[in-house]
N, C-alpha and C positions, 0 to 999 in steps of 0.2 A: 729796371730792366730795359734793355735795348729792344728794338723792334724784332730782332732775330733771336731773342731768348724765348724758349718754349718750355712749358711744364707738362711732362707726360706722366700720367698716373696709372697705377695698376691696383686693382681692388677685387679680391675674392669676396663675393657677396653672400656666400653660404646659403645655398638652396633658394635663390631668388626666383620666384615664380608668380604666376597669376593669383594664386591663393595663399601666398606666403606671409601676407600682412606685414611686409617690411615698411619702415618709416622712410618712404622715398623722399618726402620733404626734407628730412634731415640729411639723407644721402646727397640730394641736390645742393643743399646748403654747403656741405663739405666741399663738393666739386667747385662751386662758385667762389666761396670765401677763400679757398686755397689757391685760386687763380689757375686752375688746371685748364689746359687747352685740348688735350686728348686723354681719354681714359679707357684702358682695356679692362674688361670685366670677366671674371670667371664664375663658375657655378650658376649659370643662367639656365633654369629649367625650362623645358619646352611646354610641358603640360598641354599637349594638343596644339602647340604653337600659339597658345593664348598669350604667352609672355610677350610676343611681338606687339599685340594690341595694348597690353599693359604698359610696356615701355613707351609706346607711341603716345598714350594718354599722359603718362607722367612727364615726358619730355615737353609735350605741348603746353602743360601748365606750369611746370617747375623749371624747365630748361628750354624755354621757347626759342632761344637763339642757337639751339644745338640740333644735331642730327644723330642718327644711330644706325647700326646694322647688327644683325644677329645671325648666328649659324649654329647648326647642330652637327658635330662630327660623328660619323658612323662608319667604322671600318675595321676595328681591331680583329685580328685573327687569333688572339690569345684567349682561349676558352676560360682560363682561370680568371683573367681580368674581367671578362664579360660576366661570369658567374658572380664575381665579387660585387659588381655594380647592381646586379639584380637583387642579391641578398640585401644590399644597402638601400634598395628602393631609390636609386639615383638615376634611373633610366631617363634619357632625354636631357642630359647635362651638357649645355653648350656654352658659347662665348658671346660677348657683345663688345662693340666699340661705341663710345660716345665722343663727339668732337664739336668744337665751337665753330659754327658756320661762318662767323665773322673772321675766323683765322684760317680755316682749312676747307678744302673740298676734295672729293675723290679725284685721284690723279687721272689726267686725260692725255692722250697722245694722238697725233695726226696720222691717219692711215689712208693713203690714196686721196688726200685732200679732205677727209672727213675726221671729225673728232670722235675718238672712241674712249669711253669712260671705263676705267678699271673697276670691276666689281669685286669687292672683298670675297674671299673664299677660303674654305678649308683646304689645307695642303694634304692631298691624299696621293695614293700610289699612281693615279692616272693624271696627276697634275702636270701641266706644261711648265709650271714655275720651277720645279726641281725634279730631278730623276732619282728619287729616293723611295725605298719601300717603307711607307708610313704605316703599314698594317700592324707594326709592333706597338704603336701608340694605342692606348685606350681612347684617348681624345686627341686626335691629330691637331696640330696647331692651326690657328686662324690668322690669315694674312690680309693686311690692308695696305694700300698705298695712298698717301694723301699729299696734296701740294698746297702751298700757301696761297691765299688770295692776294697778299701783298708782301713785298720784301724779299724777293729772291727767286732765282730759277733753280729750284731743287724740289725733291720729293722726300717725304718721310715714309719709310717702310717699317711697319710694325708687325711683329710676330707674337701673337697671344697664345700662351701655353699654360695648360694645367696638367702637370705630370701626375701619373698614377700614384695612388697612395697604398691601397691594399691594407696591410697591417704592419706590425713592427718586426716581422720575421725577416731573416736574411734573404729569403727568396723574393719577397716584395721589394725590399730595398735594392736588390740587384736589378729588378725590373725598372725601378725608378731611374737607376743610373744608366741603364741602356737607353731609355728615352732621352735623358739629359745628354748623353754622348751623341746621339743622332742629331739632336737640336744644335749642339755647339760645333760638332765636327763635320756635319754634312749640310743640314738645312740652312743654318746661318751663313756659312761661307758661300753657298750657292746663290741665295737670294740677295746677299749684300753686294755681290760682284756682277749681278746680271744687269745688262743695259738694254734699254728699249729705244724705240725709233727716234725720240726727241733728244736723247742723250742728256737728260737732265741730271744734275748732280744728285746723288742719292745718299741718304743717311739712314742706317738700318739699326733697329733695336728690337731685341726679343725681351719679353717680360711676362710675369705671371707668378703663379703658385707652383714652385718647383718641387715641393714636398721633400726638399733636401736642404740641409744646413751648410752654410759656409762656416768652417770652424773658426771660432773666435773665443777668447776667454769668457767664461760664464755660460757657454752653450755646451751642453752635453751631447755632442753630435754622434760620438761613437762611430759605428759603421755607416751611419746616415749622413756622412759629410761628403762634400765634393771638392775636387780640385777646381778652383775658380779660374784657372788660366789654361786655355788650350792653345798650343803652338803648332803652326804648320808653315811650310816654306812655299813661296811663289818665286821661282828662280832663285836669286840670291837674297831675296827679301824675306824676313821673318814676320809672319802675321800673328798677332795676339788676338784671341777671342776671350774677352774677360767677362766673368759674371761677378756682379757687384751688388751692393746694398746688404750690409752686415747686421743692421739693427733688428732686434726682435720684433716680429710682426704678427704673431698668432697668439690668441688668448687660450688659456687652459680651460678645460671643460668645467662647468659649475660643479660645486661640491655641496650638496644639500645639507651636509652636516656642518659645514663651515663656509658660508658664502664669501667670507673675506679672502678665501683662497683663490677666488675668481680674479681678484685684483693682482694678477700676475701674468706675465708674458712667457711663452714657452719656447718658440723656435723662430729662426730667421728664414722661413721657407720662401718668402717673396723676394724676387730678385729681378735685376735687369742684366742683359747680356749685349755686348757690343764690341766692335773692334776699333781701336784708335787709329790703326793704319788705314782701314777701309773707310770708316765714317770719321772724317777728320774734324770733329767738333773743336771749336775754339776753347770751350770750357765745359766741364761736366760736373755735376754734383748730385748727391743722393740724400734722401731723407725719408723718415716715416712721419706720418701725421698722427699726433696724439689725439685722435678723434674722440676717444672715450672721455677724456677730461675737457677738451676744448668744446665739444658739441653735445655731450650727454652729462655734464656736471659730475664726471667721475663715476657714473652709475654703470658699472661693468655688467650687471645683470640685464639692464635695459638694452645696453649696446649689443650684448650677445644675442638677445632674442629678436631685436628689431632692426639691427644693422648687420652684424656679421661676427664671426670668430677670428677675423683678420682686421688689421687696420690698413689704411691705404699707404702705398709707397709712391714716391715721386722721384723722377729723374729730370733735372733741369739742364737743358742743353743750350749752348750758345753757338749758333751757326755763323 
């Protein structure tokens, strides 16, 4: 890899909280061994915000060269979505970012001769970042801006998203697609084209658990599939907003009558979204990490209980 190659990970950690008994040593090993530079995490439970202390302890001992931030989105005006979260006992489900402090720091800009650090934040309806009604989201996206410590005058803008699931009815699927549409048609174009005082080059990527499939052979997407390309025009120029990462990334639920059925993947819910015209990467590639076999000796049951029902996805970018 060149100095300007970076590996961005996204990982739904399935109800990661202060009392969840996750194998964080194994999670940290995956992050380190796979050479990730930044990781967006979903399903980070607040549990009285004790998860912040838990993350801090884990990172201090397992990822001591890393930093983190965590946030809890609270905004949705959709009573059905809120009721669904309460029924599922998933209140307080937030996001986190982890990043290698040897590679990145929070973006800074000079204002009246003073350096001001950008604090990561939930994108809500009162946000100064975008002028979008985000109350439609059950979990509004989490936005971070990072700049490299070495190797270029640019910033990396990341949008962490966990789209509503609900159930398998057409009503829930329609709500998922509404959230996806706002992400790709409004939030991503707005954040990716925004310029700040220092006019640093900006590269923007959205990522996370979309709870929607990109249709590929072998995936029974049905109504739960998305169009992975959104087009819009800026003057005479056509802009593509592309959602990628087609490989299966979710595990099926355990079946006590036949545990061998657990050794299967179900959906390609985890994706990255970017625009090649706005974020002009020299090269981009995507992959899933076969963490069950590489780090848990193929033990799907252990992985499901102690790690997640998702495997990590990675986007490697060359700037």
